[in-house]
mmJSON file of the N, C-alpha and C atoms, coordinates in Angstrom:
{"data_MODEL":{"atom_site":{
"group_PDB":["ATOM","ATOM","ATOM","ATOM","ATOM","ATOM","ATOM","ATOM","ATOM","ATOM","ATOM","ATOM","ATOM","ATOM","ATOM","ATOM","ATOM","ATOM","ATOM","ATOM","ATOM","ATOM","ATOM","ATOM","ATOM","ATOM","ATOM","ATOM","ATOM","ATOM","ATOM","ATOM","ATOM","ATOM","ATOM","ATOM","ATOM","ATOM","ATOM","ATOM","ATOM","ATOM","ATOM","ATOM","ATOM","ATOM","ATOM","ATOM","ATOM","ATOM","ATOM","ATOM","ATOM","ATOM","ATOM","ATOM","ATOM","ATOM","ATOM","ATOM","ATOM","ATOM","ATOM","ATOM","ATOM","ATOM","ATOM","ATOM","ATOM","ATOM","ATOM","ATOM","ATOM","ATOM","ATOM","ATOM","ATOM","ATOM","ATOM","ATOM","ATOM","ATOM","ATOM","ATOM","ATOM","ATOM","ATOM","ATOM","ATOM","ATOM","ATOM","ATOM","ATOM","ATOM","ATOM","ATOM","ATOM","ATOM","ATOM","ATOM","ATOM","ATOM","ATOM","ATOM","ATOM","ATOM","ATOM","ATOM","ATOM","ATOM","ATOM","ATOM","ATOM","ATOM","ATOM","ATOM","ATOM","ATOM","ATOM","ATOM","ATOM","ATOM","ATOM","ATOM","ATOM","ATOM","ATOM","ATOM","ATOM","ATOM","ATOM","ATOM","ATOM","ATOM","ATOM","ATOM","ATOM","ATOM","ATOM","ATOM","ATOM","ATOM","ATOM","ATOM","ATOM","ATOM","ATOM","ATOM","ATOM","ATOM","ATOM","ATOM","ATOM","ATOM","ATOM","ATOM","ATOM","ATOM","ATOM","ATOM","ATOM","ATOM","ATOM","ATOM","ATOM","ATOM","ATOM","ATOM","ATOM","ATOM","ATOM","ATOM","ATOM","ATOM","ATOM","ATOM","ATOM","ATOM","ATOM","ATOM","ATOM","ATOM","ATOM","ATOM","ATOM","ATOM","ATOM","ATOM","ATOM","ATOM","ATOM","ATOM","ATOM","ATOM","ATOM","ATOM","ATOM","ATOM","ATOM","ATOM","ATOM","ATOM","ATOM","ATOM","ATOM","ATOM","ATOM","ATOM","ATOM","ATOM","ATOM","ATOM","ATOM"],
"id":[1,2,3,4,5,6,7,8,9,10,11,12,13,14,15,16,17,18,19,20,21,22,23,24,25,26,27,28,29,30,31,32,33,34,35,36,37,38,39,40,41,42,43,44,45,46,47,48,49,50,51,52,53,54,55,56,57,58,59,60,61,62,63,64,65,66,67,68,69,70,71,72,73,74,75,76,77,78,79,80,81,82,83,84,85,86,87,88,89,90,91,92,93,94,95,96,97,98,99,100,101,102,103,104,105,106,107,108,109,110,111,112,113,114,115,116,117,118,119,120,121,122,123,124,125,126,127,128,129,130,131,132,133,134,135,136,137,138,139,140,141,142,143,144,145,146,147,148,149,150,151,152,153,154,155,156,157,158,159,160,161,162,163,164,165,166,167,168,169,170,171,172,173,174,175,176,177,178,179,180,181,182,183,184,185,186,187,188,189,190,191,192,193,194,195,196,197,198,199,200,201,202,203,204,205,206,207,208,209,210,211,212,213],
"type_symbol":["N","C","C","N","C","C","N","C","C","N","C","C","N","C","C","N","C","C","N","C","C","N","C","C","N","C","C","N","C","C","N","C","C","N","C","C","N","C","C","N","C","C","N","C","C","N","C","C","N","C","C","N","C","C","N","C","C","N","C","C","N","C","C","N","C","C","N","C","C","N","C","C","N","C","C","N","C","C","N","C","C","N","C","C","N","C","C","N","C","C","N","C","C","N","C","C","N","C","C","N","C","C","N","C","C","N","C","C","N","C","C","N","C","C","N","C","C","N","C","C","N","C","C","N","C","C","N","C","C","N","C","C","N","C","C","N","C","C","N","C","C","N","C","C","N","C","C","N","C","C","N","C","C","N","C","C","N","C","C","N","C","C","N","C","C","N","C","C","N","C","C","N","C","C","N","C","C","N","C","C","N","C","C","N","C","C","N","C","C","N","C","C","N","C","C","N","C","C","N","C","C","N","C","C","N","C","C","N","C","C","N","C","C"],
"label_atom_id":["N","CA","C","N","CA","C","N","CA","C","N","CA","C","N","CA","C","N","CA","C","N","CA","C","N","CA","C","N","CA","C","N","CA","C","N","CA","C","N","CA","C","N","CA","C","N","CA","C","N","CA","C","N","CA","C","N","CA","C","N","CA","C","N","CA","C","N","CA","C","N","CA","C","N","CA","C","N","CA","C","N","CA","C","N","CA","C","N","CA","C","N","CA","C","N","CA","C","N","CA","C","N","CA","C","N","CA","C","N","CA","C","N","CA","C","N","CA","C","N","CA","C","N","CA","C","N","CA","C","N","CA","C","N","CA","C","N","CA","C","N","CA","C","N","CA","C","N","CA","C","N","CA","C","N","CA","C","N","CA","C","N","CA","C","N","CA","C","N","CA","C","N","CA","C","N","CA","C","N","CA","C","N","CA","C","N","CA","C","N","CA","C","N","CA","C","N","CA","C","N","CA","C","N","CA","C","N","CA","C","N","CA","C","N","CA","C","N","CA","C","N","CA","C","N","CA","C","N","CA","C","N","CA","C","N","CA","C","N","CA","C","N","CA","C","N","CA","C"],
"label_alt_id":[null,null,null,null,null,null,null,null,null,null,null,null,null,null,null,null,null,null,null,null,null,null,null,null,null,null,null,null,null,null,null,null,null,null,null,null,null,null,null,null,null,null,null,null,null,null,null,null,null,null,null,null,null,null,null,null,null,null,null,null,null,null,null,null,null,null,null,null,null,null,null,null,null,null,null,null,null,null,null,null,null,null,null,null,null,null,null,null,null,null,null,null,null,null,null,null,null,null,null,null,null,null,null,null,null,null,null,null,null,null,null,null,null,null,null,null,null,null,null,null,null,null,null,null,null,null,null,null,null,null,null,null,null,null,null,null,null,null,null,null,null,null,null,null,null,null,null,null,null,null,null,null,null,null,null,null,null,null,null,null,null,null,null,null,null,null,null,null,null,null,null,null,null,null,null,null,null,null,null,null,null,null,null,null,null,null,null,null,null,null,null,null,null,null,null,null,null,null,null,null,null,null,null,null,null,null,null,null,null,null,null,null,null],
"label_comp_id":["MET","MET","MET","THR","THR","THR","ILE","ILE","ILE","ASN","ASN","ASN","ARG","ARG","ARG","ASN","ASN","ASN","ASN","ASN","ASN","TYR","TYR","TYR","GLU","GLU","GLU","GLU","GLU","GLU","TYR","TYR","TYR","PHE","PHE","PHE","LEU","LEU","LEU","LEU","LEU","LEU","TYR","TYR","TYR","ILE","ILE","ILE","ASP","ASP","ASP","ARG","ARG","ARG","GLU","GLU","GLU","LEU","LEU","LEU","ASN","ASN","ASN","ARG","ARG","ARG","ASP","ASP","ASP","GLU","GLU","GLU","GLN","GLN","GLN","LEU","LEU","LEU","MET","MET","MET","VAL","VAL","VAL","GLU","GLU","GLU","ASP","ASP","ASP","PHE","PHE","PHE","VAL","VAL","VAL","ARG","ARG","ARG","LEU","LEU","LEU","HIS","HIS","HIS","PRO","PRO","PRO","ASP","ASP","ASP","LEU","LEU","LEU","GLU","GLU","GLU","LYS","LYS","LYS","GLU","GLU","GLU","PHE","PHE","PHE","ASN","ASN","ASN","LEU","LEU","LEU","LEU","LEU","LEU","LYS","LYS","LYS","GLN","GLN","GLN","THR","THR","THR","ILE","ILE","ILE","ALA","ALA","ALA","LEU","LEU","LEU","PRO","PRO","PRO","PRO","PRO","PRO","VAL","VAL","VAL","VAL","VAL","VAL","VAL","VAL","VAL","LEU","LEU","LEU","GLU","GLU","GLU","GLY","GLY","GLY","LYS","LYS","LYS","ASP","ASP","ASP","LYS","LYS","LYS","LEU","LEU","LEU","LEU","LEU","LEU","LYS","LYS","LYS","GLU","GLU","GLU","GLU","GLU","GLU","ASN","ASN","ASN","THR","THR","THR","PHE","PHE","PHE","ARG","ARG","ARG"],
"label_asym_id":["A","A","A","A","A","A","A","A","A","A","A","A","A","A","A","A","A","A","A","A","A","A","A","A","A","A","A","A","A","A","A","A","A","A","A","A","A","A","A","A","A","A","A","A","A","A","A","A","A","A","A","A","A","A","A","A","A","A","A","A","A","A","A","A","A","A","A","A","A","A","A","A","A","A","A","A","A","A","A","A","A","A","A","A","A","A","A","A","A","A","A","A","A","A","A","A","A","A","A","A","A","A","A","A","A","A","A","A","A","A","A","A","A","A","A","A","A","A","A","A","A","A","A","A","A","A","A","A","A","A","A","A","A","A","A","A","A","A","A","A","A","A","A","A","A","A","A","A","A","A","A","A","A","A","A","A","A","A","A","A","A","A","A","A","A","A","A","A","A","A","A","A","A","A","A","A","A","A","A","A","A","A","A","A","A","A","A","A","A","A","A","A","A","A","A","A","A","A","A","A","A","A","A","A","A","A","A","A","A","A","A","A","A"],
"label_entity_id":["1","1","1","1","1","1","1","1","1","1","1","1","1","1","1","1","1","1","1","1","1","1","1","1","1","1","1","1","1","1","1","1","1","1","1","1","1","1","1","1","1","1","1","1","1","1","1","1","1","1","1","1","1","1","1","1","1","1","1","1","1","1","1","1","1","1","1","1","1","1","1","1","1","1","1","1","1","1","1","1","1","1","1","1","1","1","1","1","1","1","1","1","1","1","1","1","1","1","1","1","1","1","1","1","1","1","1","1","1","1","1","1","1","1","1","1","1","1","1","1","1","1","1","1","1","1","1","1","1","1","1","1","1","1","1","1","1","1","1","1","1","1","1","1","1","1","1","1","1","1","1","1","1","1","1","1","1","1","1","1","1","1","1","1","1","1","1","1","1","1","1","1","1","1","1","1","1","1","1","1","1","1","1","1","1","1","1","1","1","1","1","1","1","1","1","1","1","1","1","1","1","1","1","1","1","1","1","1","1","1","1","1","1"],
"label_seq_id":[1,1,1,2,2,2,3,3,3,4,4,4,5,5,5,6,6,6,7,7,7,8,8,8,9,9,9,10,10,10,11,11,11,12,12,12,13,13,13,14,14,14,15,15,15,16,16,16,17,17,17,18,18,18,19,19,19,20,20,20,21,21,21,22,22,22,23,23,23,24,24,24,25,25,25,26,26,26,27,27,27,28,28,28,29,29,29,30,30,30,31,31,31,32,32,32,33,33,33,34,34,34,35,35,35,36,36,36,37,37,37,38,38,38,39,39,39,40,40,40,41,41,41,42,42,42,43,43,43,44,44,44,45,45,45,46,46,46,47,47,47,48,48,48,49,49,49,50,50,50,51,51,51,52,52,52,53,53,53,54,54,54,55,55,55,56,56,56,57,57,57,58,58,58,59,59,59,60,60,60,61,61,61,62,62,62,63,63,63,64,64,64,65,65,65,66,66,66,67,67,67,68,68,68,69,69,69,70,70,70,71,71,71],
"pdbx_PDB_ins_code":[null,null,null,null,null,null,null,null,null,null,null,null,null,null,null,null,null,null,null,null,null,null,null,null,null,null,null,null,null,null,null,null,null,null,null,null,null,null,null,null,null,null,null,null,null,null,null,null,null,null,null,null,null,null,null,null,null,null,null,null,null,null,null,null,null,null,null,null,null,null,null,null,null,null,null,null,null,null,null,null,null,null,null,null,null,null,null,null,null,null,null,null,null,null,null,null,null,null,null,null,null,null,null,null,null,null,null,null,null,null,null,null,null,null,null,null,null,null,null,null,null,null,null,null,null,null,null,null,null,null,null,null,null,null,null,null,null,null,null,null,null,null,null,null,null,null,null,null,null,null,null,null,null,null,null,null,null,null,null,null,null,null,null,null,null,null,null,null,null,null,null,null,null,null,null,null,null,null,null,null,null,null,null,null,null,null,null,null,null,null,null,null,null,null,null,null,null,null,null,null,null,null,null,null,null,null,null,null,null,null,null,null,null],
"Cartn_x":[0.849,0.0,0.894,0.473,1.24,0.424,1.138,0.502,-0.068,-1.273,-1.902,-2.795,-3.472,-4.317,-5.511,-5.86,-6.997,-6.61,-5.327,-4.924,-3.748,-3.328,-2.139,-2.287,-3.524,-3.723,-3.347,-3.726,-3.377,-1.861,-1.191,0.267,0.925,0.384,0.93,0.854,-0.289,-0.449,0.45,0.584,1.48,2.923,3.288,4.628,4.845,3.903,4.005,4.081,3.329,3.309,4.484,5.38,6.573,6.225,5.188,4.748,5.153,5.949,6.395,7.862,8.203,9.619,10.32,11.627,12.403,11.989,11.734,11.321,9.977,9.061,7.754,7.87,8.762,8.995,9.5,10.441,10.975,9.897,8.998,7.896,7.002,6.715,5.902,6.637,7.913,8.697,8.757,8.904,8.888,7.519,6.477,5.118,4.898,5.381,5.233,6.006,7.191,7.956,7.224,6.555,5.819,4.509,4.012,2.737,2.951,3.604,3.942,2.73,1.528,0.334,-0.017,0.54,0.285,1.397,2.434,3.579,3.195,2.374,1.959,1.214,0.305,-0.442,0.502,1.45,2.419,3.267,3.733,4.56,3.775,2.514,1.679,1.541,1.36,1.272,2.588,3.698,5.005,5.216,4.586,4.716,3.987,3.137,2.396,3.188,4.369,5.185,5.676,5.332,5.76,6.943,8.058,9.244,9.265,9.753,9.818,10.784,10.466,11.361,12.698,13.722,15.042,15.094,15.353,15.396,16.834,17.317,18.67,18.546,19.073,19.03,20.403,20.532,21.81,21.95,23.15,23.428,22.946,22.585,22.078,23.148,24.435,25.504,25.472,24.874,24.764,23.696,22.88,21.833,22.357,23.53,24.095,24.545,24.268,24.687,26.197,26.879,28.318,28.607,29.711,30.106,30.576,30.2,30.639,32.061,32.982,34.387,34.816,33.891,34.217,34.414,35.402,35.642,35.699],
"Cartn_y":[-1.178,0.0,1.241,2.251,3.484,4.616,5.597,6.746,7.675,8.191,9.14,10.085,10.968,11.96,11.328,10.109,9.44,8.697,8.387,7.594,8.188,9.389,9.961,10.102,10.37,10.557,9.291,8.152,6.873,6.713,7.025,6.915,7.905,9.095,10.076,9.537,8.961,8.43,7.223,6.365,5.214,5.681,6.729,7.303,7.823,8.59,9.177,8.09,7.024,5.909,4.955,5.27,4.456,3.016,2.902,1.587,1.307,2.189,1.991,1.588,0.757,0.429,1.621,1.542,2.685,3.093,2.146,2.479,3.204,2.768,3.42,4.826,4.991,6.324,7.272,6.791,7.613,7.947,6.997,7.229,8.369,8.372,9.439,10.776,10.782,12.019,12.551,11.671,12.08,12.641,11.996,12.451,13.867,14.123,15.461,16.488,16.117,17.039,17.332,16.326,16.506,17.266,17.294,17.96,18.931,20.047,20.992,21.538,21.466,21.931,21.036,19.825,18.9,18.921,19.68,19.707,20.236,21.257,21.81,20.762,20.035,18.981,17.899,17.51,16.486,16.967,18.206,18.747,18.91,19.257,19.344,17.972,16.956,15.597,15.182,15.558,15.2,15.844,16.978,17.643,16.908,15.956,15.207,14.024,13.776,12.654,12.954,12.078,12.25,11.32,11.92,11.134,10.837,9.671,9.353,10.298,10.632,11.534,10.858,11.661,11.147,11.085,9.904,9.709,9.434,10.227,10.05,9.612,8.457,7.93,8.12,9.193,9.463,8.595,8.131,7.315,5.888,5.447,4.082,3.043,3.436,2.503,2.146,2.992,2.715,1.67,1.366,0.371,-1.058,-1.209,-2.542,-3.113,-4.369,-5.051,-5.27,-4.971,-5.175,-6.666,-7.033,-8.425,-8.85,-10.035,-10.582,-11.102,-10.518,-10.909,-11.924,-12.407,-13.399,-14.764,-15.479,-16.838,-17.818],
"Cartn_z":[0.0,0.0,0.0,-0.718,-0.763,-0.161,0.285,0.916,-0.152,0.13,-0.787,0.017,-0.672,-0.004,0.715,0.367,1.009,2.282,2.448,3.615,4.395,4.054,4.687,6.198,6.678,8.117,8.891,8.337,8.97,9.029,7.941,7.909,8.861,8.949,9.889,11.315,11.673,13.032,13.278,12.283,12.427,12.588,11.88,11.99,13.414,13.908,15.243,16.306,16.124,17.085,16.912,15.987,15.702,15.296,14.487,14.027,12.578,12.0,10.619,10.591,9.62,9.457,8.797,8.669,8.175,6.762,5.884,4.513,4.507,5.346,5.426,6.022,6.99,7.56,6.475,5.678,4.587,3.565,3.329,2.4,2.916,4.22,4.805,4.693,5.011,4.932,3.5,2.534,1.127,0.736,1.219,0.925,1.464,2.654,3.245,2.416,1.936,1.085,-0.23,-0.769,-2.024,-1.828,-0.592,-0.282,0.88,0.602,1.672,2.414,1.808,2.501,3.697,3.745,4.854,5.902,5.636,6.55,7.934,7.982,9.276,10.098,9.462,10.155,10.681,9.854,10.247,11.424,11.353,12.435,13.734,13.642,14.846,15.509,14.696,15.244,15.891,15.275,15.838,17.206,17.451,18.742,19.858,19.512,20.531,21.079,20.535,20.997,22.406,23.319,24.711,24.974,25.321,25.631,27.128,27.498,28.925,29.634,30.875,31.601,31.9,31.991,32.353,33.877,34.386,35.828,36.238,37.169,37.679,39.129,39.418,40.779,41.413,42.151,42.795,44.043,44.275,45.45,45.34,44.14,44.004,44.319,44.229,44.568,46.054,46.871,48.306,48.616,47.636,47.828,47.689,47.105,46.932,48.268,48.438,49.657,49.582,50.692,50.715,50.771,50.112,50.118,51.502,51.859,53.143,52.97,53.685,53.541,54.592,55.405,56.426,55.774,56.292,55.763,56.861],
"occupancy":[1.0,1.0,1.0,1.0,1.0,1.0,1.0,1.0,1.0,1.0,1.0,1.0,1.0,1.0,1.0,1.0,1.0,1.0,1.0,1.0,1.0,1.0,1.0,1.0,1.0,1.0,1.0,1.0,1.0,1.0,1.0,1.0,1.0,1.0,1.0,1.0,1.0,1.0,1.0,1.0,1.0,1.0,1.0,1.0,1.0,1.0,1.0,1.0,1.0,1.0,1.0,1.0,1.0,1.0,1.0,1.0,1.0,1.0,1.0,1.0,1.0,1.0,1.0,1.0,1.0,1.0,1.0,1.0,1.0,1.0,1.0,1.0,1.0,1.0,1.0,1.0,1.0,1.0,1.0,1.0,1.0,1.0,1.0,1.0,1.0,1.0,1.0,1.0,1.0,1.0,1.0,1.0,1.0,1.0,1.0,1.0,1.0,1.0,1.0,1.0,1.0,1.0,1.0,1.0,1.0,1.0,1.0,1.0,1.0,1.0,1.0,1.0,1.0,1.0,1.0,1.0,1.0,1.0,1.0,1.0,1.0,1.0,1.0,1.0,1.0,1.0,1.0,1.0,1.0,1.0,1.0,1.0,1.0,1.0,1.0,1.0,1.0,1.0,1.0,1.0,1.0,1.0,1.0,1.0,1.0,1.0,1.0,1.0,1.0,1.0,1.0,1.0,1.0,1.0,1.0,1.0,1.0,1.0,1.0,1.0,1.0,1.0,1.0,1.0,1.0,1.0,1.0,1.0,1.0,1.0,1.0,1.0,1.0,1.0,1.0,1.0,1.0,1.0,1.0,1.0,1.0,1.0,1.0,1.0,1.0,1.0,1.0,1.0,1.0,1.0,1.0,1.0,1.0,1.0,1.0,1.0,1.0,1.0,1.0,1.0,1.0,1.0,1.0,1.0,1.0,1.0,1.0,1.0,1.0,1.0,1.0,1.0,1.0],
"B_iso_or_equiv":[0.0,0.0,0.0,0.0,0.0,0.0,0.0,0.0,0.0,0.0,0.0,0.0,0.0,0.0,0.0,0.0,0.0,0.0,0.0,0.0,0.0,0.0,0.0,0.0,0.0,0.0,0.0,0.0,0.0,0.0,0.0,0.0,0.0,0.0,0.0,0.0,0.0,0.0,0.0,0.0,0.0,0.0,0.0,0.0,0.0,0.0,0.0,0.0,0.0,0.0,0.0,0.0,0.0,0.0,0.0,0.0,0.0,0.0,0.0,0.0,0.0,0.0,0.0,0.0,0.0,0.0,0.0,0.0,0.0,0.0,0.0,0.0,0.0,0.0,0.0,0.0,0.0,0.0,0.0,0.0,0.0,0.0,0.0,0.0,0.0,0.0,0.0,0.0,0.0,0.0,0.0,0.0,0.0,0.0,0.0,0.0,0.0,0.0,0.0,0.0,0.0,0.0,0.0,0.0,0.0,0.0,0.0,0.0,0.0,0.0,0.0,0.0,0.0,0.0,0.0,0.0,0.0,0.0,0.0,0.0,0.0,0.0,0.0,0.0,0.0,0.0,0.0,0.0,0.0,0.0,0.0,0.0,0.0,0.0,0.0,0.0,0.0,0.0,0.0,0.0,0.0,0.0,0.0,0.0,0.0,0.0,0.0,0.0,0.0,0.0,0.0,0.0,0.0,0.0,0.0,0.0,0.0,0.0,0.0,0.0,0.0,0.0,0.0,0.0,0.0,0.0,0.0,0.0,0.0,0.0,0.0,0.0,0.0,0.0,0.0,0.0,0.0,0.0,0.0,0.0,0.0,0.0,0.0,0.0,0.0,0.0,0.0,0.0,0.0,0.0,0.0,0.0,0.0,0.0,0.0,0.0,0.0,0.0,0.0,0.0,0.0,0.0,0.0,0.0,0.0,0.0,0.0,0.0,0.0,0.0,0.0,0.0,0.0],
"pdbx_formal_charge":[null,null,null,null,null,null,null,null,null,null,null,null,null,null,null,null,null,null,null,null,null,null,null,null,null,null,null,null,null,null,null,null,null,null,null,null,null,null,null,null,null,null,null,null,null,null,null,null,null,null,null,null,null,null,null,null,null,null,null,null,null,null,null,null,null,null,null,null,null,null,null,null,null,null,null,null,null,null,null,null,null,null,null,null,null,null,null,null,null,null,null,null,null,null,null,null,null,null,null,null,null,null,null,null,null,null,null,null,null,null,null,null,null,null,null,null,null,null,null,null,null,null,null,null,null,null,null,null,null,null,null,null,null,null,null,null,null,null,null,null,null,null,null,null,null,null,null,null,null,null,null,null,null,null,null,null,null,null,null,null,null,null,null,null,null,null,null,null,null,null,null,null,null,null,null,null,null,null,null,null,null,null,null,null,null,null,null,null,null,null,null,null,null,null,null,null,null,null,null,null,null,null,null,null,null,null,null,null,null,null,null,null,null],
"auth_seq_id":[1,1,1,2,2,2,3,3,3,4,4,4,5,5,5,6,6,6,7,7,7,8,8,8,9,9,9,10,10,10,11,11,11,12,12,12,13,13,13,14,14,14,15,15,15,16,16,16,17,17,17,18,18,18,19,19,19,20,20,20,21,21,21,22,22,22,23,23,23,24,24,24,25,25,25,26,26,26,27,27,27,28,28,28,29,29,29,30,30,30,31,31,31,32,32,32,33,33,33,34,34,34,35,35,35,36,36,36,37,37,37,38,38,38,39,39,39,40,40,40,41,41,41,42,42,42,43,43,43,44,44,44,45,45,45,46,46,46,47,47,47,48,48,48,49,49,49,50,50,50,51,51,51,52,52,52,53,53,53,54,54,54,55,55,55,56,56,56,57,57,57,58,58,58,59,59,59,60,60,60,61,61,61,62,62,62,63,63,63,64,64,64,65,65,65,66,66,66,67,67,67,68,68,68,69,69,69,70,70,70,71,71,71],
"auth_comp_id":["MET","MET","MET","THR","THR","THR","ILE","ILE","ILE","ASN","ASN","ASN","ARG","ARG","ARG","ASN","ASN","ASN","ASN","ASN","ASN","TYR","TYR","TYR","GLU","GLU","GLU","GLU","GLU","GLU","TYR","TYR","TYR","PHE","PHE","PHE","LEU","LEU","LEU","LEU","LEU","LEU","TYR","TYR","TYR","ILE","ILE","ILE","ASP","ASP","ASP","ARG","ARG","ARG","GLU","GLU","GLU","LEU","LEU","LEU","ASN","ASN","ASN","ARG","ARG","ARG","ASP","ASP","ASP","GLU","GLU","GLU","GLN","GLN","GLN","LEU","LEU","LEU","MET","MET","MET","VAL","VAL","VAL","GLU","GLU","GLU","ASP","ASP","ASP","PHE","PHE","PHE","VAL","VAL","VAL","ARG","ARG","ARG","LEU","LEU","LEU","HIS","HIS","HIS","PRO","PRO","PRO","ASP","ASP","ASP","LEU","LEU","LEU","GLU","GLU","GLU","LYS","LYS","LYS","GLU","GLU","GLU","PHE","PHE","PHE","ASN","ASN","ASN","LEU","LEU","LEU","LEU","LEU","LEU","LYS","LYS","LYS","GLN","GLN","GLN","THR","THR","THR","ILE","ILE","ILE","ALA","ALA","ALA","LEU","LEU","LEU","PRO","PRO","PRO","PRO","PRO","PRO","VAL","VAL","VAL","VAL","VAL","VAL","VAL","VAL","VAL","LEU","LEU","LEU","GLU","GLU","GLU","GLY","GLY","GLY","LYS","LYS","LYS","ASP","ASP","ASP","LYS","LYS","LYS","LEU","LEU","LEU","LEU","LEU","LEU","LYS","LYS","LYS","GLU","GLU","GLU","GLU","GLU","GLU","ASN","ASN","ASN","THR","THR","THR","PHE","PHE","PHE","ARG","ARG","ARG"],
"auth_asym_id":["A","A","A","A","A","A","A","A","A","A","A","A","A","A","A","A","A","A","A","A","A","A","A","A","A","A","A","A","A","A","A","A","A","A","A","A","A","A","A","A","A","A","A","A","A","A","A","A","A","A","A","A","A","A","A","A","A","A","A","A","A","A","A","A","A","A","A","A","A","A","A","A","A","A","A","A","A","A","A","A","A","A","A","A","A","A","A","A","A","A","A","A","A","A","A","A","A","A","A","A","A","A","A","A","A","A","A","A","A","A","A","A","A","A","A","A","A","A","A","A","A","A","A","A","A","A","A","A","A","A","A","A","A","A","A","A","A","A","A","A","A","A","A","A","A","A","A","A","A","A","A","A","A","A","A","A","A","A","A","A","A","A","A","A","A","A","A","A","A","A","A","A","A","A","A","A","A","A","A","A","A","A","A","A","A","A","A","A","A","A","A","A","A","A","A","A","A","A","A","A","A","A","A","A","A","A","A","A","A","A","A","A","A"],
"auth_atom_id":["N","CA","C","N","CA","C","N","CA","C","N","CA","C","N","CA","C","N","CA","C","N","CA","C","N","CA","C","N","CA","C","N","CA","C","N","CA","C","N","CA","C","N","CA","C","N","CA","C","N","CA","C","N","CA","C","N","CA","C","N","CA","C","N","CA","C","N","CA","C","N","CA","C","N","CA","C","N","CA","C","N","CA","C","N","CA","C","N","CA","C","N","CA","C","N","CA","C","N","CA","C","N","CA","C","N","CA","C","N","CA","C","N","CA","C","N","CA","C","N","CA","C","N","CA","C","N","CA","C","N","CA","C","N","CA","C","N","CA","C","N","CA","C","N","CA","C","N","CA","C","N","CA","C","N","CA","C","N","CA","C","N","CA","C","N","CA","C","N","CA","C","N","CA","C","N","CA","C","N","CA","C","N","CA","C","N","CA","C","N","CA","C","N","CA","C","N","CA","C","N","CA","C","N","CA","C","N","CA","C","N","CA","C","N","CA","C","N","CA","C","N","CA","C","N","CA","C","N","CA","C","N","CA","C","N","CA","C","N","CA","C","N","CA","C","N","CA","C"],
"pdbx_PDB_model_num":[1,1,1,1,1,1,1,1,1,1,1,1,1,1,1,1,1,1,1,1,1,1,1,1,1,1,1,1,1,1,1,1,1,1,1,1,1,1,1,1,1,1,1,1,1,1,1,1,1,1,1,1,1,1,1,1,1,1,1,1,1,1,1,1,1,1,1,1,1,1,1,1,1,1,1,1,1,1,1,1,1,1,1,1,1,1,1,1,1,1,1,1,1,1,1,1,1,1,1,1,1,1,1,1,1,1,1,1,1,1,1,1,1,1,1,1,1,1,1,1,1,1,1,1,1,1,1,1,1,1,1,1,1,1,1,1,1,1,1,1,1,1,1,1,1,1,1,1,1,1,1,1,1,1,1,1,1,1,1,1,1,1,1,1,1,1,1,1,1,1,1,1,1,1,1,1,1,1,1,1,1,1,1,1,1,1,1,1,1,1,1,1,1,1,1,1,1,1,1,1,1,1,1,1,1,1,1,1,1,1,1,1,1]
}}}
């Protein structure tokens, strides 16, 4: 199946949800370049991508149990 004006919305959502393989992603990107009137819609959808927060656990090395050196 190829992307066209009748199904581009589905492809845009699949792209945003990271459900397309690399070739399909490139196909969507090429389609947007060929149809600049849809670029704003595509970019708005891309802004909805929520990335997981970066969590830094300081002092986590103190949580490790010390080795028992008794013999």
